[in-house]
C-alpha positions in Angstrom: 0.5 -27.5 3.9 -2.4 -25.0 4.8 -5.4 -24.7 2.0 -6.0 -20.8 2.0 -9.4 -19.6 3.2 -12.0 -19.7 0.4 -12.6 -15.8 0.0 -16.0 -14.5 -0.5 -17.6 -12.1 -3.0 -15.9 -8.4 -3.1 -19.0 -7.6 -1.0 -18.3 -9.6 1.8 -14.6 -9.2 2.1 -14.0 -9.6 5.8 -11.1 -7.5 6.9 -9.0 -6.8 10.2 -7.4 -3.8 11.0 -4.2 -3.4 12.5 -2.4 0.2 12.8 -1.8 2.8 15.2 -1.3 6.6 14.5 -3.4 8.7 12.3 -2.4 5.9 9.8 -3.8 3.0 11.6 -6.8 5.0 12.0 -7.8 6.2 8.6 -7.2 3.0 7.3 -10.5 1.7 9.6 -12.4 4.7 9.4 -12.2 3.9 5.1 -12.5 0.2 5.8 -15.5 1.1 7.9 -17.5 2.9 5.4 -16.5 1.4 2.5 -19.0 -0.7 0.6 -17.4 -3.4 -0.6 -16.0 -4.5 2.5 -16.8 -6.0 6.3 -14.5 -4.1 9.0 -14.7 -7.0 11.7 -12.3 -5.6 14.1 -9.7 -2.9 14.4 -6.7 -3.6 16.7 -2.9 -2.0 17.8 -0.6 -3.3 15.6 1.9 -3.5 18.6 1.4 -7.4 19.3 1.3 -9.5 17.1 -0.5 -12.2 19.0 -3.8 -9.8 19.4 -3.9 -9.5 15.6 -3.6 -13.2 15.1 -6.2 -13.4 17.3 -8.5 -11.0 16.2 -7.6 -12.3 12.4 -9.0 -16.2 13.6 -11.5 -14.7 15.9 -13.1 -13.2 13.1 -12.3 -15.9 10.3 -11.2 -12.7 8.1 -10.2 -12.6 5.0 -7.8 -10.0 5.0 -5.7 -8.2 7.4 -4.5 -4.6 6.8 -1.3 -3.5 8.9 0.4 0.1 9.3 3.1 -1.4 11.6 5.8 1.4 13.0 8.6 -0.2 11.4 9.6 -3.2 9.7 10.6 -5.3 12.8 7.1 -5.0 14.0 5.9 -5.2 9.9 7.9 -8.4 10.3 6.5 -10.3 13.4 2.6 -9.1 12.2 3.1 -10.8 8.9 4.4 -14.0 10.5 1.3 -14.1 12.8 -1.6 -13.4 9.9 0.0 -15.8 7.5 -0.3 -18.6 10.3 -3.8 -18.2 10.6 -4.2 -18.7 6.6 -5.5 -15.3 5.9 -3.8 -12.5 3.5 -3.1 -9.5 3.9 -2.0 -6.1 2.7 1.2 -4.2 4.2 2.2 -0.7 4.4 5.4 -1.3 4.9 8.4 1.3 6.6 11.7 2.6 5.0 13.9 0.7 4.8 12.2 -2.4 4.3 13.2 -5.6 4.1 15.8 -7.0 2.6 15.7 -10.3 0.3 16.3 -12.7 3.2 13.7 -11.1 4.9 11.9 -11.2 2.1 12.4 -14.9 0.8 11.2 -16.0 4.0 8.0 -14.4 3.6 7.4 -15.1 0.7 8.4 -18.8 1.3 6.4 -18.8 4.3 3.1 -17.8 2.3 3.4 -19.7 -0.3 3.4 -23.0 2.4 0.2 -21.2 4.1 -1.9 -20.5 1.0 -1.8 -16.6 1.9 -1.4 -13.9 -0.8 0.8 -11.2 0.8 0.7 -7.3 -0.8 3.6 -5.5 -0.1 3.1 -1.5 -0.5 7.0 0.1 0.4 8.1 2.9 1.8 5.5 5.9 4.1 5.1 7.9 1.1 4.3 5.0 -1.6 1.3 7.2 -2.9 3.0 10.9 -3.4 6.6 9.5 -4.7 5.4 6.9 -6.6 2.2 5.7 -7.4 0.5 8.9 -8.4 3.4 10.1 -10.6 3.6 6.6 -12.7 -0.3 7.4 -13.0 0.1 10.5 -14.0 2.8 9.5 -16.2 0.1 6.9 -18.1 -1.8 10.0 -19.5 1.2 11.6 -21.7 2.3 10.0 -24.7 5.8 10.7 -23.8 7.7 11.9 -20.7 10.5 14.2 -20.5 11.0 15.3 -17.0 8.9 14.6 -13.7 9.4 17.0 -10.8 7.7 15.6 -7.5 7.5 18.8 -5.1 7.2 16.6 -1.6 6.9 18.1 2.4 9.7 17.6 4.5 8.2 15.3 6.9 8.0 12.8 3.9 12.0 11.6 3.8 15.1 11.9 2.0 14.9 13.6 -1.5 17.8 11.4 -2.7 15.7 8.2 -2.2 14.9 8.5 -6.1 11.8 7.0 -7.9 9.8 3.6 -6.8 9.4 0.9 -8.1 6.3 1.7 -10.2 7.6 4.8 -11.8 10.6 3.0 -12.2 9.0 0.2 -14.2 7.1 2.4 -15.7 9.9 4.7 -16.8 12.2 1.5 -18.2 14.6 2.4 -15.3 14.9 5.5 -17.8 14.8 7.7 -14.2 17.4 10.6 -14.6 14.9 12.9 -15.8 13.0 12.5 -12.2 13.6 14.6 -9.6 12.3 15.3 -5.7 12.0 18.7 -4.4 11.2 20.4 -1.4 7.6 22.0 -1.3 7.3 25.2 -0.1 4.4 27.0 2.2 2.9 26.6 5.2 0.5 24.1 4.6 1.8 20.4 3.5 1.7 19.9 -0.1 2.7 17.9 -2.8 3.1 19.0 -6.9 4.1 17.0 -9.2 4.8 18.2 -12.6 5.0 16.0 -15.8 6.5 17.8 -18.7 6.4 15.7 -22.5 4.1 15.4 -24.5 0.8 16.4 -22.8 2.0 18.4 -19.9 0.5 17.5 -16.2 0.3 19.6 -13.2 -1.2 18.2 -9.8 -1.1 19.5 -6.7 -2.9 17.8 -3.9 -2.8 19.6 -0.3 -3.3 18.9 3.4 -3.1 15.4 5.5 -4.3 13.5 2.3 -1.3 13.7 1.2 0.1 11.6 3.7 -2.4 9.0 5.9 -5.9 9.6 4.0 -3.8 9.2 0.9 -1.9 5.5 2.7 -5.6 4.3 3.5 -6.9 4.8 0.0 -3.5 3.2 -1.5 -3.8 0.0 1.0 -8.0 0.0 0.7 -8.0 -0.4 -2.5 -5.3 -2.9 -3.1 -7.4 -5.4 -1.8 -8.9 -6.9 -5.0 -5.5 -7.1 -6.5 -4.4 -9.7 -3.6 -7.8 -11.1 -3.5 -6.7 -12.5 -7.0 -3.0 -12.9 -7.0 -1.7 -16.1 -5.9 -0.5 -17.3 -2.9 3.3 -15.6 -1.8 4.5 -12.3 -1.8 3.9 -9.4 -4.4 4.9 -6.0 -4.1 2.3 -3.5 -5.8 3.9 -3.0 -9.0 3.6 -6.2 -9.7 -0.1 -6.9 -9.8 -2.8 -5.4 -12.6 -3.0 -1.6 -11.9 -6.0 -0.4 -12.6 -7.3 -3.3 -9.5 -5.6 -1.3 -6.9 -8.2 1.6 -8.0 -11.5 0.0 -8.5 -12.3 -2.1 -5.6 -16.0 -1.5 -6.3 -18.0 0.9 -8.3 -17.7 4.4 -6.6 -14.0 3.4 -5.1 -13.1 3.8 -1.3 -14.1 7.4 -0.4 
C-alpha cells in the first residue's frame, strides 16, 4: 500500500493541469494566477503517461483533469493515482457506471489518494449555482434554469447537489432553453425569498468550470483517501480556497 504524499499548506499546493480546448486552458490560467497554488506544469490530457510523468516529476499534490471523454478520464485517473497524487476530475457526460466508480474508488483507497469528481460538463449552471442560490431562500416552490442550447439535453434533470438540497423533491425544477444571441444562463427561484440570477458570455462555460475545479481543491485536500463527489464534501470549502477566492 502506498503512503499518501503529505500535502503542503494551501499557500504552496503544487498542481498539474491536464486539459485541452478552452476549458483546459481556462483551468490552467486560473491556477497560474491563484495566490494559493503553484502551477508546476500544464500538459495535454490526451496521453495518460505524459500526465503521470508530469505529476511525478513535479511531485505535484493535485492533478486538475479536464478530459474530453469518460474513457480518457478513466485512463488519466489510473495514471495519476499510480503516482500517489490526488485529483479533481471534471468528468464529462455520461460519466462512469457503478463498476467503473467502484474500481477507481478501490484504487484510490489503496494508493492513499483522494479523487473528487465534478460530474457533467455544465455542473456549475445546472447544479451548483441553483443549489447555492436556493440556500438563500427560506423555502423553495419552483426553480427555473434557462440554459444555452449548447448545454446538453433539457431532460437531464437536476444534478446531485440540487437534488440533495431539495431532498429528492425535484418536481418543481425545470430546465428551459435561453433566448437571445449572447450565451446566457438565467436562474429563477420562486419561494420564500425570490431570486433572479443571470450570467452571460463565456463565463457560463469555460470560466465557470475552471472556477469550480480550482475552488474544489481545499475540500479535496481535507478528504479521506477514496473517491468523492462534490455533493459529499463541505460546500463552503468549494468556494473559499484562499482569502479572496479564485479570480
